[in-house]
Biopython code that builds the backbone (N, CA, C, O; Angstrom):
import numpy as np
from Bio.PDB.StructureBuilder import StructureBuilder

atoms = [
    (1, "MET", "N", (184.721, 136.622, -1.299)),
    (1, "MET", "CA", (186.049, 136.123, -1.615)),
    (1, "MET", "C", (187.009, 137.261, -1.938)),
    (1, "MET", "O", (188.194, 137.025, -2.176)),
    (2, "GLY", "N", (186.503, 138.500, -1.947)),
    (2, "GLY", "CA", (187.380, 139.631, -2.210)),
    (2, "GLY", "C", (187.623, 139.903, -3.687)),
    (2, "GLY", "O", (188.391, 140.800, -4.031)),
    (3, "THR", "N", (186.982, 139.144, -4.559)),
    (3, "THR", "CA", (187.182, 139.335, -5.992)),
    (3, "THR", "C", (186.483, 140.594, -6.481)),
    (3, "THR", "O", (186.965, 141.264, -7.395)),
    (4, "PHE", "N", (185.335, 140.918, -5.866)),
    (4, "PHE", "CA", (184.563, 142.090, -6.244)),
    (4, "PHE", "C", (184.387, 142.995, -5.042)),
    (4, "PHE", "O", (184.477, 142.554, -3.896)),
    (5, "ASP", "N", (184.134, 144.268, -5.315)),
    (5, "ASP", "CA", (183.861, 145.239, -4.266)),
    (5, "ASP", "C", (182.650, 146.058, -4.719)),
    (5, "ASP", "O", (182.435, 146.242, -5.917)),
    (6, "VAL", "N", (181.868, 146.544, -3.766)),
    (6, "VAL", "CA", (180.679, 147.333, -4.080)),
    (6, "VAL", "C", (180.773, 148.670, -3.371)),
    (6, "VAL", "O", (181.027, 148.731, -2.168)),
    (7, "GLU", "N", (180.568, 149.745, -4.128)),
    (7, "GLU", "CA", (180.527, 151.069, -3.548)),
    (7, "GLU", "C", (179.179, 151.194, -2.854)),
    (7, "GLU", "O", (178.147, 151.129, -3.523)),
    (8, "PRO", "N", (179.149, 151.374, -1.517)),
    (8, "PRO", "CA", (177.905, 151.250, -0.756)),
    (8, "PRO", "C", (176.842, 152.311, -1.033)),
    (8, "PRO", "O", (175.655, 152.024, -0.878)),
    (9, "GLU", "N", (177.216, 153.509, -1.432)),
    (9, "GLU", "CA", (176.222, 154.567, -1.619)),
    (9, "GLU", "C", (175.399, 154.398, -2.893)),
    (9, "GLU", "O", (174.198, 154.666, -2.889)),
    (10, "VAL", "N", (176.030, 153.958, -3.983)),
    (10, "VAL", "CA", (175.308, 153.849, -5.258)),
    (10, "VAL", "C", (175.239, 152.421, -5.791)),
    (10, "VAL", "O", (174.493, 152.151, -6.733)),
    (11, "GLY", "N", (175.998, 151.511, -5.209)),
    (11, "GLY", "CA", (175.923, 150.106, -5.602)),
    (11, "GLY", "C", (176.771, 149.718, -6.790)),
    (11, "GLY", "O", (176.569, 148.647, -7.360)),
    (12, "THR", "N", (177.719, 150.558, -7.182)),
    (12, "THR", "CA", (178.600, 150.225, -8.294)),
    (12, "THR", "C", (179.459, 149.023, -7.926)),
    (12, "THR", "O", (180.076, 149.000, -6.861)),
    (13, "ILE", "N", (179.499, 148.025, -8.806)),
    (13, "ILE", "CA", (180.292, 146.817, -8.575)),
    (13, "ILE", "C", (181.630, 146.978, -9.279)),
    (13, "ILE", "O", (181.680, 147.313, -10.462)),
    (14, "PHE", "N", (182.712, 146.738, -8.550)),
    (14, "PHE", "CA", (184.062, 146.830, -9.095)),
    (14, "PHE", "C", (184.726, 145.463, -9.053)),
    (14, "PHE", "O", (184.457, 144.663, -8.156)),
    (15, "VAL", "N", (185.588, 145.198, -10.015)),
    (15, "VAL", "CA", (186.441, 144.018, -9.967)),
    (15, "VAL", "C", (187.646, 144.407, -9.112)),
    (15, "VAL", "O", (188.397, 145.312, -9.477)),
    (16, "ALA", "N", (187.835, 143.736, -7.986)),
    (16, "ALA", "CA", (188.882, 144.095, -7.036)),
    (16, "ALA", "C", (190.162, 143.293, -7.235)),
    (16, "ALA", "O", (191.225, 143.690, -6.758)),
    (17, "GLN", "N", (190.065, 142.172, -7.932)),
    (17, "GLN", "CA", (191.227, 141.327, -8.207)),
    (17, "GLN", "C", (191.122, 140.849, -9.655)),
    (17, "GLN", "O", (190.023, 140.786, -10.206)),
    (18, "PRO", "N", (192.247, 140.516, -10.271)),
    (18, "PRO", "CA", (192.187, 140.011, -11.644)),
    (18, "PRO", "C", (191.326, 138.746, -11.732)),
    (18, "PRO", "O", (191.379, 137.883, -10.856)),
    (19, "LEU", "N", (190.534, 138.652, -12.805)),
    (19, "LEU", "CA", (189.723, 137.466, -13.041)),
    (19, "LEU", "C", (190.520, 136.477, -13.884)),
    (19, "LEU", "O", (191.243, 136.875, -14.798)),
    (20, "ASP", "N", (190.391, 135.207, -13.582)),
    (20, "ASP", "CA", (191.109, 134.164, -14.308)),
    (20, "ASP", "C", (190.128, 133.057, -14.659)),
    (20, "ASP", "O", (189.665, 132.326, -13.784)),
    (21, "TYR", "N", (189.814, 132.938, -15.937)),
    (21, "TYR", "CA", (188.849, 131.946, -16.404)),
    (21, "TYR", "C", (189.238, 130.530, -15.991)),
    (21, "TYR", "O", (188.374, 129.715, -15.668)),
    (22, "GLU", "N", (190.527, 130.238, -16.003)),
    (22, "GLU", "CA", (190.986, 128.897, -15.629)),
    (22, "GLU", "C", (190.726, 128.579, -14.151)),
    (22, "GLU", "O", (190.630, 127.412, -13.772)),
    (23, "MET", "N", (190.615, 129.611, -13.329)),
    (23, "MET", "CA", (190.357, 129.414, -11.898)),
    (23, "MET", "C", (188.861, 129.444, -11.569)),
    (23, "MET", "O", (188.388, 128.640, -10.767)),
    (24, "GLU", "N", (188.123, 130.360, -12.180)),
    (24, "GLU", "CA", (186.694, 130.537, -11.881)),
    (24, "GLU", "C", (186.002, 131.102, -13.111)),
    (24, "GLU", "O", (186.385, 132.155, -13.620)),
    (25, "GLN", "N", (184.974, 130.393, -13.586)),
    (25, "GLN", "CA", (184.262, 130.830, -14.783)),
    (25, "GLN", "C", (182.987, 131.614, -14.461)),
    (25, "GLN", "O", (182.448, 132.296, -15.333)),
    (26, "ARG", "N", (182.504, 131.525, -13.233)),
    (26, "ARG", "CA", (181.222, 132.145, -12.880)),
    (26, "ARG", "C", (181.247, 132.592, -11.419)),
    (26, "ARG", "O", (181.753, 131.890, -10.543)),
    (27, "TYR", "N", (180.696, 133.761, -11.186)),
    (27, "TYR", "CA", (180.550, 134.289, -9.828)),
    (27, "TYR", "C", (179.095, 134.651, -9.607)),
    (27, "TYR", "O", (178.437, 135.161, -10.514)),
    (28, "GLU", "N", (178.590, 134.396, -8.425)),
    (28, "GLU", "CA", (177.257, 134.824, -8.035)),
    (28, "GLU", "C", (177.399, 135.774, -6.855)),
    (28, "GLU", "O", (177.911, 135.406, -5.797)),
    (29, "LEU", "N", (176.939, 136.999, -7.055)),
    (29, "LEU", "CA", (177.021, 138.024, -6.023)),
    (29, "LEU", "C", (175.615, 138.336, -5.533)),
    (29, "LEU", "O", (174.759, 138.722, -6.329)),
    (30, "ARG", "N", (175.367, 138.179, -4.262)),
    (30, "ARG", "CA", (174.064, 138.522, -3.688)),
    (30, "ARG", "C", (174.205, 139.908, -3.062)),
    (30, "ARG", "O", (174.939, 140.094, -2.091)),
    (31, "LEU", "N", (173.487, 140.876, -3.637)),
    (31, "LEU", "CA", (173.551, 142.254, -3.161)),
    (31, "LEU", "C", (172.296, 142.585, -2.375)),
    (31, "LEU", "O", (171.190, 142.218, -2.773)),
    (32, "VAL", "N", (172.471, 143.281, -1.253)),
    (32, "VAL", "CA", (171.361, 143.687, -0.403)),
    (32, "VAL", "C", (171.354, 145.210, -0.326)),
    (32, "VAL", "O", (172.381, 145.830, -0.050)),
    (33, "ALA", "N", (170.186, 145.808, -0.572)),
    (33, "ALA", "CA", (170.015, 147.257, -0.452)),
    (33, "ALA", "C", (169.014, 147.523, 0.666)),
    (33, "ALA", "O", (168.018, 146.812, 0.803)),
    (34, "SER", "N", (169.290, 148.555, 1.463)),
    (34, "SER", "CA", (168.419, 148.878, 2.582)),
    (34, "SER", "C", (168.384, 150.389, 2.774)),
    (34, "SER", "O", (169.392, 151.076, 2.608)),
    (35, "ASP", "N", (167.203, 150.892, 3.127)),
    (35, "ASP", "CA", (167.090, 152.307, 3.465)),
    (35, "ASP", "C", (166.916, 152.485, 4.968)),
    (35, "ASP", "O", (166.557, 153.570, 5.427)),
    (36, "GLY", "N", (167.164, 151.443, 5.726)),
    (36, "GLY", "CA", (167.004, 151.491, 7.174)),
    (36, "GLY", "C", (165.668, 150.942, 7.626)),
    (36, "GLY", "O", (165.539, 150.456, 8.749)),
    (37, "LYS", "N", (164.682, 151.018, 6.762)),
    (37, "LYS", "CA", (163.361, 150.492, 7.089)),
    (37, "LYS", "C", (163.039, 149.271, 6.234)),
    (37, "LYS", "O", (162.566, 148.254, 6.741)),
    (38, "TRP", "N", (163.299, 149.379, 4.942)),
    (38, "TRP", "CA", (163.012, 148.302, 4.003)),
    (38, "TRP", "C", (164.314, 147.736, 3.462)),
    (38, "TRP", "O", (165.341, 148.413, 3.421)),
    (39, "GLU", "N", (164.246, 146.499, 3.056)),
    (39, "GLU", "CA", (165.430, 145.827, 2.549)),
    (39, "GLU", "C", (165.033, 144.969, 1.346)),
    (39, "GLU", "O", (163.946, 144.391, 1.314)),
    (40, "ASN", "N", (165.916, 144.896, 0.369)),
    (40, "ASN", "CA", (165.679, 144.053, -0.796)),
    (40, "ASN", "C", (167.011, 143.490, -1.242)),
    (40, "ASN", "O", (168.065, 144.062, -0.966)),
    (41, "GLU", "N", (166.957, 142.369, -1.931)),
    (41, "GLU", "CA", (168.199, 141.770, -2.401)),
    (41, "GLU", "C", (168.024, 141.277, -3.823)),
    (41, "GLU", "O", (166.911, 141.035, -4.289)),
    (42, "THR", "N", (169.162, 141.134, -4.506)),
    (42, "THR", "CA", (169.162, 140.613, -5.865)),
    (42, "THR", "C", (170.411, 139.774, -6.069)),
    (42, "THR", "O", (171.379, 139.883, -5.315)),
    (43, "LEU", "N", (170.380, 138.959, -7.068)),
    (43, "LEU", "CA", (171.516, 138.119, -7.420)),
    (43, "LEU", "C", (172.131, 138.655, -8.701)),
    (43, "LEU", "O", (171.434, 138.816, -9.703)),
    (44, "VAL", "N", (173.434, 138.934, -8.681)),
    (44, "VAL", "CA", (174.164, 139.369, -9.867)),
    (44, "VAL", "C", (175.078, 138.220, -10.261)),
    (44, "VAL", "O", (175.888, 137.759, -9.458)),
    (45, "VAL", "N", (174.946, 137.761, -11.499)),
    (45, "VAL", "CA", (175.778, 136.668, -11.996)),
    (45, "VAL", "C", (176.817, 137.253, -12.946)),
    (45, "VAL", "O", (176.473, 137.951, -13.901)),
    (46, "VAL", "N", (178.084, 136.968, -12.681)),
    (46, "VAL", "CA", (179.183, 137.414, -13.534)),
    (46, "VAL", "C", (179.781, 136.174, -14.179)),
    (46, "VAL", "O", (180.269, 135.279, -13.489)),
    (47, "GLN", "N", (179.740, 136.126, -15.505)),
    (47, "GLN", "CA", (180.335, 135.006, -16.230)),
    (47, "GLN", "C", (181.617, 135.493, -16.886)),
    (47, "GLN", "O", (181.611, 136.473, -17.630)),
    (48, "VAL", "N", (182.714, 134.803, -16.605)),
    (48, "VAL", "CA", (184.020, 135.153, -17.162)),
    (48, "VAL", "C", (184.175, 134.420, -18.489)),
    (48, "VAL", "O", (183.966, 133.209, -18.570)),
    (49, "VAL", "N", (184.543, 135.165, -19.527)),
    (49, "VAL", "CA", (184.729, 134.589, -20.852)),
    (49, "VAL", "C", (186.214, 134.433, -21.113)),
    (49, "VAL", "O", (186.991, 135.358, -20.881)),
    (50, "ASN", "N", (186.606, 133.271, -21.591)),
    (50, "ASN", "CA", (188.012, 132.995, -21.871)),
    (50, "ASN", "C", (188.325, 133.368, -23.313)),
    (50, "ASN", "O", (188.311, 132.512, -24.198)),
    (51, "ARG", "N", (188.604, 134.631, -23.549)),
    (51, "ARG", "CA", (188.921, 135.093, -24.903)),
    (51, "ARG", "C", (190.420, 135.042, -25.152)),
    (51, "ARG", "O", (190.871, 134.417, -26.112)),
    (52, "ASN", "N", (191.188, 135.690, -24.298)),
    (52, "ASN", "CA", (192.652, 135.686, -24.366)),
    (52, "ASN", "C", (193.178, 136.259, -23.057)),
    (52, "ASN", "O", (192.387, 136.624, -22.187)),
    (53, "ASP", "N", (194.468, 136.343, -22.902)),
    (53, "ASP", "CA", (195.051, 136.823, -21.650)),
    (53, "ASP", "C", (195.439, 138.295, -21.699)),
    (53, "ASP", "O", (196.205, 138.760, -20.855)),
    (54, "GLU", "N", (194.923, 139.029, -22.670)),
    (54, "GLU", "CA", (195.188, 140.461, -22.753)),
    (54, "GLU", "C", (194.183, 141.219, -21.887)),
    (54, "GLU", "O", (193.097, 140.721, -21.587)),
    (55, "ALA", "N", (194.561, 142.410, -21.500)),
    (55, "ALA", "CA", (193.668, 143.245, -20.685)),
    (55, "ALA", "C", (192.407, 143.593, -21.475)),
    (55, "ALA", "O", (192.483, 143.813, -22.683)),
    (56, "PRO", "N", (191.245, 143.648, -20.810)),
    (56, "PRO", "CA", (190.011, 144.010, -21.511)),
    (56, "PRO", "C", (190.061, 145.453, -22.012)),
    (56, "PRO", "O", (190.722, 146.310, -21.426)),
    (57, "VAL", "N", (189.351, 145.696, -23.100)),
    (57, "VAL", "CA", (189.307, 147.023, -23.703)),
    (57, "VAL", "C", (187.848, 147.454, -23.818)),
    (57, "VAL", "O", (187.027, 146.745, -24.399)),
    (58, "PHE", "N", (187.538, 148.609, -23.266)),
    (58, "PHE", "CA", (186.210, 149.186, -23.384)),
    (58, "PHE", "C", (186.187, 150.134, -24.579)),
    (58, "PHE", "O", (187.194, 150.777, -24.876)),
    (59, "SER", "N", (185.060, 150.226, -25.259)),
    (59, "SER", "CA", (184.959, 151.153, -26.385)),
    (59, "SER", "C", (184.712, 152.581, -25.905)),
    (59, "SER", "O", (184.914, 153.528, -26.665)),
    (60, "GLN", "N", (184.276, 152.751, -24.647)),
    (60, "GLN", "CA", (184.057, 154.062, -24.045)),
    (60, "GLN", "C", (184.703, 154.055, -22.670)),
    (60, "GLN", "O", (184.980, 152.995, -22.108)),
    (61, "THR", "N", (184.941, 155.252, -22.131)),
    (61, "THR", "CA", (185.517, 155.332, -20.788)),
    (61, "THR", "C", (184.447, 155.322, -19.706)),
    (61, "THR", "O", (184.741, 155.015, -18.550)),
    (62, "GLU", "N", (183.193, 155.659, -20.069)),
    (62, "GLU", "CA", (182.106, 155.702, -19.104)),
    (62, "GLU", "C", (180.816, 155.223, -19.749)),
    (62, "GLU", "O", (180.570, 155.479, -20.928)),
    (63, "TYR", "N", (179.994, 154.530, -18.973)),
    (63, "TYR", "CA", (178.696, 154.061, -19.437)),
    (63, "TYR", "C", (177.640, 154.475, -18.417)),
    (63, "TYR", "O", (177.892, 154.443, -17.213)),
    (64, "HIS", "N", (176.463, 154.862, -18.892)),
    (64, "HIS", "CA", (175.370, 155.253, -18.007)),
    (64, "HIS", "C", (174.099, 154.530, -18.426)),
    (64, "HIS", "O", (173.849, 154.327, -19.614)),
    (65, "SER", "N", (173.315, 154.150, -17.454)),
    (65, "SER", "CA", (172.038, 153.513, -17.720)),
    (65, "SER", "C", (171.089, 153.854, -16.585)),
    (65, "SER", "O", (171.527, 154.220, -15.494)),
    (66, "SER", "N", (169.798, 153.737, -16.834)),
    (66, "SER", "CA", (168.787, 153.988, -15.812)),
    (66, "SER", "C", (167.972, 152.726, -15.605)),
    (66, "SER", "O", (167.751, 151.955, -16.540)),
    (67, "VAL", "N", (167.528, 152.522, -14.380)),
    (67, "VAL", "CA", (166.677, 151.387, -14.050)),
    (67, "VAL", "C", (165.409, 151.939, -13.438)),
    (67, "VAL", "O", (165.448, 152.666, -12.446)),
    (68, "MET", "N", (164.270, 151.585, -14.044)),
    (68, "MET", "CA", (162.994, 152.094, -13.557)),
    (68, "MET", "C", (162.524, 151.301, -12.340)),
    (68, "MET", "O", (162.768, 150.099, -12.233)),
    (69, "GLU", "N", (161.860, 151.978, -11.447)),
    (69, "GLU", "CA", (161.298, 151.343, -10.266)),
    (69, "GLU", "C", (160.303, 150.267, -10.696)),
    (69, "GLU", "O", (159.568, 150.447, -11.668)),
    (70, "GLU", "N", (160.282, 149.162, -9.979)),
    (70, "GLU", "CA", (159.394, 148.035, -10.221)),
    (70, "GLU", "C", (159.589, 147.409, -11.600)),
    (70, "GLU", "O", (158.644, 146.895, -12.197)),
    (71, "LEU", "N", (160.803, 147.457, -12.089)),
    (71, "LEU", "CA", (161.135, 146.862, -13.376)),
    (71, "LEU", "C", (160.995, 145.348, -13.295)),
    (71, "LEU", "O", (161.468, 144.737, -12.337)),
    (72, "THR", "N", (160.356, 144.737, -14.277)),
    (72, "THR", "CA", (160.171, 143.291, -14.266)),
    (72, "THR", "C", (160.882, 142.603, -15.413)),
    (72, "THR", "O", (161.075, 141.388, -15.361)),
    (73, "GLN", "N", (161.279, 143.329, -16.447)),
    (73, "GLN", "CA", (161.943, 142.705, -17.583)),
    (73, "GLN", "C", (163.455, 142.840, -17.445)),
    (73, "GLN", "O", (163.975, 143.939, -17.255)),
    (74, "LEU", "N", (164.150, 141.714, -17.543)),
    (74, "LEU", "CA", (165.601, 141.690, -17.448)),
    (74, "LEU", "C", (166.166, 141.082, -18.714)),
    (74, "LEU", "O", (165.444, 140.316, -19.352)),
    (75, "PRO", "N", (167.357, 141.344, -19.124)),
    (75, "PRO", "CA", (168.322, 142.239, -18.476)),
    (75, "PRO", "C", (168.013, 143.698, -18.767)),
    (75, "PRO", "O", (167.312, 144.024, -19.725)),
    (76, "VAL", "N", (168.550, 144.568, -17.923)),
    (76, "VAL", "CA", (168.345, 146.000, -18.066)),
    (76, "VAL", "C", (169.420, 146.591, -18.968)),
    (76, "VAL", "O", (169.126, 147.395, -19.853)),
    (77, "PHE", "N", (170.661, 146.191, -18.739)),
    (77, "PHE", "CA", (171.786, 146.785, -19.441)),
    (77, "PHE", "C", (172.859, 145.713, -19.598)),
    (77, "PHE", "O", (173.278, 145.109, -18.611)),
    (78, "ILE", "N", (173.296, 145.477, -20.798)),
    (78, "ILE", "CA", (174.347, 144.492, -21.047)),
    (78, "ILE", "C", (175.554, 145.226, -21.590)),
    (78, "ILE", "O", (175.449, 145.994, -22.546)),
    (79, "LEU", "N", (176.695, 144.989, -20.978)),
    (79, "LEU", "CA", (177.939, 145.611, -21.400)),
    (79, "LEU", "C", (178.921, 144.518, -21.773)),
    (79, "LEU", "O", (179.268, 143.678, -20.942)),
    (80, "GLU", "N", (179.367, 144.525, -23.013)),
    (80, "GLU", "CA", (180.324, 143.517, -23.457)),
    (80, "GLU", "C", (181.712, 144.126, -23.482)),
    (80, "GLU", "O", (181.932, 145.179, -24.080)),
    (81, "VAL", "N", (182.639, 143.458, -22.830)),
    (81, "VAL", "CA", (184.024, 143.901, -22.751)),
    (81, "VAL", "C", (184.858, 142.942, -23.572)),
    (81, "VAL", "O", (184.718, 141.727, -23.434)),
    (82, "SER", "N", (185.719, 143.462, -24.418)),
    (82, "SER", "CA", (186.517, 142.581, -25.259)),
    (82, "SER", "C", (187.996, 142.835, -25.047)),
    (82, "SER", "O", (188.404, 143.918, -24.628)),
    (83, "GLY", "N", (188.786, 141.824, -25.340)),
    (83, "GLY", "CA", (190.239, 141.940, -25.266)),
    (83, "GLY", "C", (190.827, 141.807, -26.664)),
    (83, "GLY", "O", (190.277, 141.096, -27.504)),
    (84, "PHE", "N", (191.920, 142.473, -26.912)),
    (84, "PHE", "CA", (192.571, 142.425, -28.211)),
    (84, "PHE", "C", (194.001, 141.952, -28.049)),
    (84, "PHE", "O", (194.668, 142.271, -27.064)),
    (85, "ILE", "N", (194.459, 141.198, -29.012)),
    (85, "ILE", "CA", (195.864, 140.730, -28.989)),
    (85, "ILE", "C", (196.701, 141.690, -29.793)),
    (85, "ILE", "O", (197.911, 141.502, -29.915)),
]
sb = StructureBuilder()
sb.init_structure("model")
sb.init_model(0)
sb.init_chain("A")
sb.init_seg("    ")
for serial, (resi, resn, name, xyz) in enumerate(atoms, 1):
    if name == "N":
        sb.init_residue(resn, " ", resi, " ")
    sb.init_atom(name, np.array(xyz, "f"), 0.0, 1.0, " ", f" {name:<3s}", serial, name[0])
structure = sb.get_structure()
């Protein structure tokens, strides 16, 4: 739908359009990764929280996390974004 974009080399997910809780509260993104020989896919669920209409505020400008191969326990990394009035 063009709401999200994915950087193909590393898989970073970007919000490409403003999110509006009144229009859509949940998105399901099916991502496929391939090395040319093998392929795998996962489902990323984005839930929009209706806090207020102010722009979200991150406590840091950058976040880093690692995901181990054959990881079975989820979630791996949770990032909470808040808005302030």
